[in-house]
C-alpha positions as CSV (number, residue, x, y, z in Angstrom):
1,X,21.2,-20.3,-34.7
2,X,17.8,-20.3,-33.1
3,X,17.4,-16.9,-32.0
4,X,14.3,-18.2,-29.5
5,X,15.4,-20.4,-26.1
6,X,12.5,-21.3,-23.6
7,X,12.2,-23.3,-19.9
8,X,9.4,-25.1,-19.9
9,X,8.5,-26.7,-16.3
10,X,5.8,-29.4,-17.1
11,X,4.9,-28.4,-20.3
12,X,4.3,-24.5,-19.4
13,X,6.8,-21.8,-20.2
14,X,8.4,-20.2,-17.1
15,X,11.1,-18.5,-19.5
16,X,11.7,-17.5,-22.7
17,X,15.0,-15.6,-23.9
18,X,15.4,-13.7,-27.1
19,X,19.0,-14.5,-28.3
20,X,18.7,-11.1,-30.6
21,X,19.1,-9.0,-27.2
22,X,22.6,-8.0,-26.5
23,X,23.9,-9.5,-23.2
24,X,25.8,-7.0,-20.9
25,X,29.1,-6.9,-20.7
26,X,28.5,-7.6,-16.8
27,X,26.4,-10.6,-17.5
28,X,29.0,-12.0,-20.2
29,X,32.1,-11.5,-17.4
30,X,29.5,-13.3,-14.9
31,X,29.1,-16.4,-17.1
32,X,32.9,-16.3,-18.1
33,X,33.3,-16.8,-14.4
34,X,30.6,-19.6,-13.8
35,X,32.4,-21.6,-16.7
36,X,36.1,-20.7,-14.7
37,X,34.4,-22.1,-11.5
38,X,33.1,-25.2,-13.1
39,X,36.5,-25.5,-14.4
40,X,38.4,-25.2,-11.2
41,X,36.5,-26.6,-8.6
42,X,34.8,-29.5,-10.8
43,X,31.0,-30.4,-10.3
44,X,28.7,-33.1,-9.5
45,X,26.6,-34.8,-12.0
46,X,24.3,-37.6,-10.6
47,X,25.8,-38.0,-7.4
48,X,29.4,-38.4,-9.0
49,X,32.2,-35.9,-9.5
50,X,33.7,-34.6,-12.5
51,X,37.0,-32.9,-12.2
52,X,37.0,-31.7,-15.7
53,X,33.9,-31.5,-16.9
54,X,33.0,-30.8,-20.7
55,X,30.6,-28.2,-21.7
56,X,27.9,-31.1,-22.4
57,X,28.0,-31.7,-18.7
58,X,28.5,-28.2,-17.7
59,X,25.0,-27.8,-19.3
60,X,23.4,-30.5,-17.5
61,X,24.7,-29.1,-14.4
62,X,23.3,-25.8,-15.1
63,X,19.8,-26.8,-16.5
64,X,19.5,-28.9,-13.4
65,X,20.7,-25.7,-10.9
66,X,18.4,-24.3,-13.2
67,X,15.1,-26.1,-12.4
68,X,16.1,-26.0,-8.7
69,X,16.2,-21.7,-9.5
70,X,12.5,-22.5,-10.7
71,X,11.1,-24.3,-8.0
72,X,12.2,-22.3,-5.4
73,X,11.1,-18.8,-7.6
74,X,14.7,-17.5,-7.4
75,X,14.5,-15.5,-10.2
76,X,17.9,-14.3,-10.6
77,X,19.6,-17.7,-10.3
78,X,16.8,-19.2,-13.2
79,X,17.3,-15.8,-15.3
80,X,21.0,-16.2,-15.3
81,X,21.3,-20.5,-15.8
82,X,19.0,-19.8,-18.6
83,X,21.2,-17.1,-19.9
84,X,24.1,-19.3,-19.3
85,X,22.9,-22.7,-21.6
86,X,21.5,-19.9,-24.3
87,X,24.8,-18.4,-25.1
88,X,27.1,-21.3,-24.5
89,X,24.6,-23.7,-26.4
90,X,23.4,-21.4,-29.2
91,X,21.5,-24.4,-31.2
92,X,20.0,-25.1,-27.8
93,X,15.8,-24.5,-28.6
94,X,14.1,-25.8,-25.4
95,X,14.8,-26.9,-22.0
96,X,11.9,-29.3,-20.8
97,X,11.5,-30.3,-17.0
98,X,9.4,-32.4,-15.8
99,X,8.8,-32.8,-12.2
100,X,9.0,-36.6,-10.9
101,X,8.9,-38.5,-7.6
102,X,12.5,-38.5,-7.1
103,X,12.8,-35.2,-8.7
104,X,13.3,-33.8,-11.9
105,X,13.6,-35.4,-15.6
106,X,15.4,-32.5,-17.5
107,X,15.8,-32.9,-21.8
108,X,17.5,-30.5,-23.6
109,X,15.9,-29.8,-26.9
110,X,18.3,-28.8,-30.0
111,X,15.6,-29.9,-32.3
112,X,12.2,-28.9,-32.1
113,X,11.7,-25.2,-32.3
114,X,9.6,-23.4,-29.1
115,X,6.4,-22.1,-30.2
116,X,5.5,-19.1,-28.4
117,X,2.6,-20.4,-25.7
118,X,-0.6,-18.2,-25.8
119,X,-3.5,-18.7,-22.5
120,X,-6.6,-19.3,-23.6
121,X,-9.6,-17.9,-21.8
122,X,-12.6,-19.9,-21.4
123,X,-16.1,-17.9,-20.6
124,X,-18.9,-20.1,-18.5
125,X,-21.8,-20.6,-20.6
126,X,-24.6,-18.6,-19.3
127,X,-28.2,-20.6,-18.7
Protein backbone atom coordinates (compact mmCIF):
# COMPACT_ATOMS: atom_id res chain seq x y z
CA UNK A 1 0.00 0.00 0.00
CA UNK A 2 1.24 3.44 -0.91
CA UNK A 3 1.31 5.76 2.09
CA UNK A 4 0.95 8.98 0.06
CA UNK A 5 -1.94 9.82 -2.23
CA UNK A 6 -2.46 13.05 -4.13
CA UNK A 7 -5.18 14.76 -6.11
CA UNK A 8 -3.96 16.79 -9.07
CA UNK A 9 -5.92 19.30 -11.13
CA UNK A 10 -4.36 20.05 -14.50
CA UNK A 11 -1.06 18.62 -13.25
CA UNK A 12 -0.90 20.70 -10.07
CA UNK A 13 -1.31 19.05 -6.68
CA UNK A 14 -4.43 20.25 -4.88
CA UNK A 15 -4.52 17.76 -2.01
CA UNK A 16 -1.84 15.50 -0.56
CA UNK A 17 -2.96 12.84 1.88
CA UNK A 18 -0.76 10.77 4.20
CA UNK A 19 -2.42 7.43 4.88
CA UNK A 20 -0.10 6.96 7.86
CA UNK A 21 -2.17 9.37 9.95
CA UNK A 22 -4.98 7.62 11.83
CA UNK A 23 -8.54 8.31 10.71
CA UNK A 24 -10.73 9.67 13.54
CA UNK A 25 -13.75 7.50 14.38
CA UNK A 26 -16.26 10.11 13.22
CA UNK A 27 -14.59 10.30 9.80
CA UNK A 28 -14.64 6.51 9.45
CA UNK A 29 -18.34 6.54 10.35
CA UNK A 30 -18.96 9.22 7.70
CA UNK A 31 -17.26 7.07 5.04
CA UNK A 32 -19.46 4.13 6.06
CA UNK A 33 -22.51 6.39 5.73
CA UNK A 34 -21.40 7.43 2.23
CA UNK A 35 -21.13 3.75 1.25
CA UNK A 36 -24.55 2.90 2.69
CA UNK A 37 -26.15 5.79 0.86
CA UNK A 38 -24.64 4.80 -2.49
CA UNK A 39 -25.67 1.18 -1.89
CA UNK A 40 -29.24 2.12 -0.96
CA UNK A 41 -29.87 4.93 -3.44
CA UNK A 42 -27.56 3.96 -6.28
CA UNK A 43 -25.75 6.62 -8.27
CA UNK A 44 -25.43 8.15 -11.72
CA UNK A 45 -22.36 7.60 -13.89
CA UNK A 46 -22.18 9.26 -17.30
CA UNK A 47 -25.92 9.93 -17.14
CA UNK A 48 -26.81 6.29 -16.43
CA UNK A 49 -28.34 5.11 -13.17
CA UNK A 50 -26.40 2.36 -11.41
CA UNK A 51 -28.59 0.67 -8.77
CA UNK A 52 -25.98 -1.69 -7.28
CA UNK A 53 -22.63 0.07 -7.74
CA UNK A 54 -19.34 -1.81 -7.47
CA UNK A 55 -16.45 -0.33 -5.50
CA UNK A 56 -14.88 0.83 -8.80
CA UNK A 57 -18.11 2.60 -9.80
CA UNK A 58 -18.35 4.23 -6.39
CA UNK A 59 -14.75 5.44 -6.81
CA UNK A 60 -15.56 6.94 -10.22
CA UNK A 61 -18.61 8.69 -8.78
CA UNK A 62 -16.66 10.03 -5.79
CA UNK A 63 -13.79 11.20 -8.03
CA UNK A 64 -16.23 13.12 -10.25
CA UNK A 65 -17.71 14.80 -7.19
CA UNK A 66 -14.19 15.50 -5.93
CA UNK A 67 -13.41 17.37 -9.16
CA UNK A 68 -16.47 19.58 -8.68
CA UNK A 69 -15.64 20.17 -5.01
CA UNK A 70 -12.12 21.31 -5.89
CA UNK A 71 -13.13 23.78 -8.61
CA UNK A 72 -15.92 25.20 -6.43
CA UNK A 73 -13.52 25.56 -3.46
CA UNK A 74 -15.60 23.31 -1.21
CA UNK A 75 -12.75 22.20 1.04
CA UNK A 76 -14.85 20.05 3.39
CA UNK A 77 -16.30 18.00 0.55
CA UNK A 78 -12.94 17.75 -1.21
CA UNK A 79 -11.37 16.44 2.00
CA UNK A 80 -14.16 13.91 2.56
CA UNK A 81 -14.04 12.63 -1.03
CA UNK A 82 -10.24 12.40 -0.99
CA UNK A 83 -10.32 10.49 2.28
CA UNK A 84 -12.95 8.13 0.90
CA UNK A 85 -10.79 7.29 -2.12
CA UNK A 86 -7.63 6.89 -0.02
CA UNK A 87 -9.28 4.58 2.53
CA UNK A 88 -11.48 2.54 0.20
CA UNK A 89 -8.78 2.15 -2.46
CA UNK A 90 -5.50 1.68 -0.55
CA UNK A 91 -3.50 1.02 -3.73
CA UNK A 92 -4.58 4.32 -5.34
CA UNK A 93 -1.61 6.65 -5.72
CA UNK A 94 -2.96 9.64 -7.62
CA UNK A 95 -6.24 11.10 -8.80
CA UNK A 96 -5.47 13.04 -11.96
CA UNK A 97 -8.18 15.50 -12.95
CA UNK A 98 -7.93 17.44 -16.18
CA UNK A 99 -10.34 20.17 -17.23
CA UNK A 100 -11.82 19.72 -20.67
CA UNK A 101 -14.30 21.74 -22.71
CA UNK A 102 -17.19 19.48 -21.76
CA UNK A 103 -16.23 18.76 -18.14
CA UNK A 104 -13.40 16.73 -16.65
CA UNK A 105 -11.22 13.79 -17.59
CA UNK A 106 -10.39 11.78 -14.47
CA UNK A 107 -7.74 9.10 -14.13
CA UNK A 108 -7.34 6.95 -11.05
CA UNK A 109 -3.63 6.09 -11.11
CA UNK A 110 -2.64 2.92 -9.25
CA UNK A 111 0.84 2.66 -10.81
CA UNK A 112 2.82 5.88 -10.53
CA UNK A 113 3.93 6.93 -7.05
CA UNK A 114 3.22 10.55 -6.24
CA UNK A 115 6.29 12.76 -5.99
CA UNK A 116 5.78 15.88 -3.89
CA UNK A 117 5.79 19.08 -5.88
CA UNK A 118 7.97 21.96 -4.83
CA UNK A 119 7.46 25.51 -6.07
CA UNK A 120 10.32 27.00 -8.03
CA UNK A 121 11.17 30.62 -7.31
CA UNK A 122 12.41 32.69 -10.24
CA UNK A 123 14.45 35.78 -9.64
CA UNK A 124 14.42 38.49 -12.33
CA UNK A 125 17.75 39.12 -14.01
CA UNK A 126 19.39 42.42 -13.09
CA UNK A 127 20.64 44.46 -15.98
